[in-house]
N, C-alpha and C positions, 0 to 999 in steps of 0.2 A: 312629513306625511300628515294629511288632514285628519280631523277628529273622526269623521265617518269611517275612514279607512282603519284608524286605530280601533274603533268600535268593532269593526268586522274581524280584525285580528284577535281581539279579546273573545269574541263569539267563537272563533275558530278554536282557541285554546280550551274553552269550556266544552265544546262539542266534540273534541278529538276522540275521546273514548267511544262515543256513539258512532262516529264515522268509521272508526276501525272495526267496531262490531258489525256495522252494516257491510263493510267490505268483505269480511269473512263469511257472512251469511249468504251474500249474493254469489260469491264464488262457489260455495258449497251447493247452493240450489242449482246453479247453472251446470256445474260439473255433474251432478246427479242426473239432471234432465238429459244432458248430452249422452251420458253413459247408458241410460235406460232406453234411449232411442237408437243406440248402436252407431253413433256418429264418431268417427275418429277425427280428432283435432290436434293441432300442434301444441297449443297452450291455452289455458284459461288463467289469466293473471289479473292482478288488481293492485292499486296503490291509492294511498291518501296523499294528496299534495302536501308537501312540507310547508312549514310556516314561512321559511325564506322564499320559497317559490310563490306562495300566495302574496307575500309582501311585494315581490317584483311585479306580479300581475296587477296589484292595486296601484302601484306606482305608475303603470302605463295606462290602465283603464279604470282607475278608481272611481271616476265620476259616473261610470255606467252602473255601479252597484249600490244599492241602498241597504242591503243586509246580506248575511252569509248565504241565505237560501237563494239569492239571486245568482250565485255563482254555481253553475250546474255541473262543473267538472272537477270539483275538489276530490270527490271519490270517483275514480275512474276504473272501469272494468274492461278488459279486452279479451276477445276470443279470436284465435287465429285458426282458420280452417285450411284444409287441403284443397277443397273444391269450391268454385263459385256458387254452385247451387246449394251447398251446405250453409252458406251465409243466410239464405232465405229460410232454410229449415230451422236454424238456431234462432233467427229473428221471430219466427212463428212461436217457438217455445217461450221466448222472452215475453211476447205479447200475452201469453196465457198466464205467466207467473207474475209479471210486474204491471204496474200502472204506467202507461206510456204518455208522456207529454208530447203530443203530436205537433203542437205548434212550434216547439223548440227542437224537435228531432229533425234529422235530415238524412236523406239517402243520397250521398255524394256520387253514387254510381250513375245516377240519372243525369248528371251534368254533362257527360260525354265530352269532356275536354281532354285532348290528347296528352297534355302535360300534367294531368292530374291523376294518372293511373294509380300511383302509390297512395293517394289520399282518397281513393274511391270507397272508403269504408262506409258501412251503414252505421250511423250514429243515432242512438236512441237516448233521450233523457227520460229517466225512469224514477219511480219511487216504489218502495216495498209496501204493498197493501197490508193492512192489519189483518185482513182475512187469511193471508198466507202466513204471516209471522208477526207475533206481538210479544213484547217482553216488558213487563212492568218496571224492571230495573233500568230500561233504556226507553223512556217515554217519548223521546223525540225521534226515535229511529225511523218511524214511518213518514216523517216529514222531510227527511233529508233527501235531496235529489242526487242521483249519480248518473254518470255518463257511461253508456255501454257501446263500445266499438266492436264491430264484427268485420273482419277482412280476411282475405286469403293470405297464404304464406308468401306468395310472390308479391302481392301488394304491400305486405309488411316489410319485406326485404327492400323493395324499391323505396318505400318511404324512409327507411333507416339510412339507405345510401344517399338519398337526396338531402336528408337532414344533415348528414355528415359533411356533404360537399357544399352546404349552403345554397343548394339549388332552388329551394322552395320559394325564395324571394324573386327569382327570375332576374336578378340584377347582378349578383356577385360574379357570375362567370360569363365569358364572352358568348356572343350569339351563336357562333359556329358549334360550340360545345352544347348549347341548349338544343340545337337542331339534332345533334347526335343522340342526346338523352331522350328527346321526344320520339325519335325513331325506335329506340330501345323500348320505350314505354309502350308503343304500339305493338311491338313484337311480344312483350311480356303479357299484354292484355290478350293477345291472340292465343298465347300458350295457355293462359288461365282458362279461356273458353274451350280450347281443344282438350285439355285434361278432363274437363267435365263431360264433353261430348264423347270422348273415348270411354270413360267410365260408363256412361249411359249405354253405349253400343255393346260393351262387354256384358253388362247386365242383361241386355236384350238377348245377346247370344246365349247366355246361360239359361235363360228362360226357354229359348228355342230348343236347346239341347235336352232339357228336362222333358219338354213336350214330345220330342221325337223318341226319347227313351221310353216314355210312358206308352206311346203308340206303337212301339216295337219296330220303328223304322231305323234300325241300326246301321244299315248300309248308307244312310244319308248323313251319317256322323263321321267325319274325318277323325282319325285317331290323333288326338293331341292332349295336352295336359288337362284341359277343361273337360273334354268329353270322357277321358279316362277316369278322372276324379268322380264325375257324375255316375259313370258306369259302376265304379266300385261301391257307390252308395247303395246300389241294388244288391250288393253281396252276391255276385255271380258265381263265386267259387265255394259258397257255403255247402252246397249239396255234396260236392266232391270231398271237401274237408271233413264233413260229418261221416261220410262212408269210411274215410281213412281213419278217423278217430275211433270208430267202432271196432277196428281191428284189435285194439288193446283197451277199449273203453277209456280212451284218453281224453283229457281236457284240451280244448283248443285255445292257445294263447294268441290274441290278436296282435298283429304287427303291421306296419305300413307296407303297402305294395307298390308305392310310387316308383321304386327303383326298377320295376319290371317294364315300365313304359318303353325305354330304349331297346330292351331285349325283344319285346313284342314287335317293335318296328323292324328290328334286324331280322326277325323271323318271317318278315313279309307282310305283316298286318298293316293295312292302310286305313281301314275303317273299324269302328266298333263291331260291325257285323263280321269282319274277318276274325276278330278275337273270339267272338261267340262261336263261330264255326270251328276254329282251331280247338277250343275247349271241348266242344262236342265230339270232334274227331278223335282226340287223344285222351279223353276222360278215362276210358277203360284201361288203356296201357298205363296211364299215370297211376291208377288205382292198383293195378297188378304190381307195378314197381314198388309202391308204398307198402303193399302187403308183404312183398319179399324183404323190404328194408326193416319192417317193424315186427314181422311175425315171430321171430325168434328172440325178441327183446321184451323187456318189461317197462318200456317207456310209457309214462302215463300223462305226458304233456307233449303236444305237437304244436308247431307253428302254423298259423293260418296261411302262411306262404307256401306250405308244403305241396298243396294240390296244384297251384299254379306253377311252382318250380318243376314238378314232375311232368306236367303238361309240356312245358318248354323243353325238358330233357327228351321226352318221347318225340317231339317234333324235330328237334335237332338230329336225333339218331335216325329218324325216318329220312331226313334230308341228306344223310351220309356224312354228317359233320365229324363223327367219331370222337376219339379222346381229345383231340385238339379243340373241337367245338365245345366239349364239356368244360375243358379248362378255361376257355374264354368266357363261358357262362359264369363260372365261379369267380373269375377275375372281375366280371361286371358286378357281381353281387357282393363280393368280399374284398375287392381290391387285390392288388398283386401281393401274394405271399407264398411261402414255401409249401403250404398245405394244399394249394389248388391242384397240383399234380397228383397228389395222393387221393384227393377227393374225386378227381376225374377218373383215375384208374379204378377206384372202388365202385363208382357209379356205373362205369362201363361194364365191369364184371357182373354187377347186379342185373343190369339190363340184358346182358348176354345170357344169364341164367334163366330168364323168362322169355327168351327168343325175341327181344326187341331189336337186336342187331344180328 
């Protein structure tokens, strides 16, 4: 090894505590920014190149470097995202936090090479500005460059597989296998784009749902998981629950109502408008049933599901479902157990006492 390479290795040893400190600070800053912006990522990781790894790099490319600062990837940080558009969002955060060396940074996604899918990362060469972080104990911290790679999960998996197979060189494996790998690269790139497109479409759909709910156009909303969730945010059963709670001056304990979605569908509701009409039609019978259930008790806590449950019970009985229908309702809510028969029998008797059957 020549004297210059040995000098760089000595520089590395002296600077190692500073580089390890830089690694930890950058990871913390990026992780905080990602969390604050509500972005879900697979990982935020970092490493400082080992001395042996640096020695091997210098043995191959030693003449290219004159000092340690010329080697921009000794400190490496990697962010793995789920979606391609999140790569750009995280890049924008990095641009606000760090100083970017644009001359040495590269967006490999712009190369558009079929066989480079797994290496299509966004690579930024950065420094930590003293205006963001400064530590007198580590005076060289702000001068050390680091490499920031941002890529998707699929790109990362592809790169790892290619590296494992020695595919990156394009020489070690026969041409027929290269062709197959290139075809897969195209498929994975398409999948990456489609995941982002689908997420965008779903977010657009959610915005449309909220707008239709706000405008009262409930019949334009097909009853599904998203529309039902948004409908519940408007607390449509609060009025009925408060009437029921007033019977005993009870407290209302909030519980999830997601399990009622298949029940509402089974009762014939196809739109959110159907749900609203069903509640309106059976609100009074549901209240009378609750009054009969609670009137002779001293219960001071009721579930927020009681109003909707009694609406479903009143609808079932109106449709002639009888005790069998009530048992199936309790099985849907509680799973199959020995108490469902007794619950159905008791509820049917309570409903009969107020002329619901």
